[in-house]
N, C-alpha and C positions, 0 to 999 in steps of 0.2 A: 574777268567781268563778263557776264552773259548779257546778251541783248535780244530784244524782240520788239514787235510793233503791234499796236492795237489802238482802239479809241482813246482819246485823251482823257485826263481826269475831269471830273465835273467842273463846269465853268469855262471850259476850253472847247474848241471845235477842231475837227479833223482827226488825223491819225498821228499818234506820237510814237517815238522811239523810247524804249525803256532800257535802262542799264541796271543790273542787279548784282550785288556782291563784288567779289574780286579781291585783289591785293594792291596796295599803293606802291610797294617796293618788293623786290625779290626777297623771299624768306621773311616777309613782313607778316603781321597778323591778318587774319581774314577780315574783310569789310562786310558790314551789314547794310551798306548804302543802297538806296533805291531812288532813282531819279527818272524823270521823263523829259524828253526834249520835243517841243512843238515847233516844227519847221515853218509853220505859217506865221507864228508870232516871234520866232527865234528866241524862245524862252526855255530855260531849264527849270523844272519844278522839283524841289526836294520832297520826297514822300516818306512816310513812316518806314523805319528800317526793317530789315529781315529779322524775324524772330530768332533765326539761327545764322549768324554771320558766317560766310564761307567763300571759298574761291574754287575754281574749276567746276562750277556748276553749269547747268543748262537752264535756259529760260524759254518759255513758250506762252503764247496768248490765245485764249479761246474762252468760250462761255464759262461763267462762274458756276460754282456748285449750286445745286438745287436750293432755292430760298434766297439767293443773292442775285440781284439784277445786274445785267450788263456783262462786260468782259473782264476777266481777271488775268493777271500775269502770274504764271506758275514758275516757281523756282524749284529745281530738282537736282538731287545729288550734291556733289562737290565734296570739299574737305575743309576741316577746321584746323588742320595742322599736318605735320609729317606723318604719313602712315594712317591717318584717320579719314576714312572714306565714309560719307554719310549716305544713308538711304532715306533722306528726308524729302518730302514733297510739301510745299507750302503754296497756297493760293492767296494772292495779294490783290485786293479790290482797291484800286487807286482812289483815295479821297481827295477833295480839294484842299490844298495846303499852300504854304508860301512859295513864291517863285524866286529863283536866284537871278 
């Protein structure tokens, strides 16, 4: 699971921690899970999943691509299985969704 921090999803304030992808168990399938944690409200928010579920990836947060307002979480690289290394870069703009 990769982590990074940036502004919280719409409807929340402060800086949130984001978790992206990973594996639930050793040798398990890759996860497409994306969540944010708001330490101010102590809430986890389930966000839309990664288009490409994977583990061993990196995450970073910075300005979104041209034409998209705010900050995005970027998911880079990783693997979808044994010997499968991805050269994928995805920009995730966190929308307001349900909280856990």
